[in-house]
C-alpha positions in Angstrom: -20.7 -51.4 -3.8 -19.5 -50.3 -0.6 -18.0 -46.4 -0.9 -15.5 -46.9 1.8 -15.5 -45.9 5.4 -17.6 -42.7 6.3 -15.8 -40.1 8.2 -17.4 -39.5 11.8 -18.9 -36.3 12.5 -15.7 -34.9 14.3 -13.2 -36.1 11.4 -15.5 -33.9 8.9 -15.3 -31.2 11.6 -11.6 -31.1 11.8 -10.8 -31.5 8.2 -13.7 -28.4 7.6 -11.6 -26.3 10.1 -8.2 -27.3 8.7 -9.6 -25.8 5.1 -10.7 -22.6 7.1 -7.6 -22.1 8.4 -5.7 -23.0 5.0 -8.1 -20.4 3.2 -7.2 -18.0 5.8 -3.6 -18.5 5.5 -4.1 -17.7 1.7 -6.1 -14.8 2.1 -3.5 -13.3 4.7 -0.6 -14.0 2.0 -2.6 -12.2 -0.9 -3.2 -8.8 1.3 0.5 -9.1 2.1 1.0 -9.1 -1.6 -1.3 -6.4 -2.0 -0.3 -4.3 0.4 3.2 -4.6 -0.7 2.1 -3.4 -4.3 0.0 -0.6 -2.7 3.4 1.0 -1.1 5.3 0.3 -4.4 2.5 2.5 -6.5 2.5 5.2 -3.5 6.1 5.3 -3.8 5.9 5.5 -7.5 3.2 8.5 -7.6 5.6 10.5 -5.0 8.1 10.3 -7.4 6.1 11.5 -10.4 5.1 14.3 -8.2 8.3 15.1 -7.3 9.4 15.0 -11.1 6.6 17.4 -11.7 7.8 19.8 -9.1 11.8 19.5 -10.8 10.3 20.0 -14.2 8.8 23.1 -12.9 11.3 24.3 -10.9 13.5 23.6 -14.1 11.4 25.8 -16.0 11.2 28.7 -13.6 15.1 28.8 -13.3 14.6 28.2 -9.7 16.7 25.9 -7.3 15.2 23.8 -4.5 16.7 25.9 -2.0 14.5 29.1 -3.7 11.4 26.7 -3.4 11.5 26.2 0.0 12.8 29.9 1.4 9.6 31.1 -0.9 7.3 28.4 0.9 8.7 29.5 4.4 8.2 33.0 3.7 4.7 32.6 2.4 3.6 30.7 5.4 4.9 33.6 7.6 3.0 36.1 5.8 0.0 33.8 6.0 0.5 33.2 9.9 1.0 36.8 10.4 -2.5 37.9 8.8 
């Protein structure tokens, strides 16, 4: 029984190229999605870190301004020595 017309080597190569290009596009889309997720997670980490600092400030009855001044004066002292 005949199975149909055989593809020429050129047609096979073009099909393979198309499949490869399609795979590349899928991987690019997956990478982009993962990069967006990475950024979101990094933002969430920063937010949690700020929450921790805020809680410490509240426990110490310090304002953000006082913390800033404390850090600046500490840096100036360290630069002077």
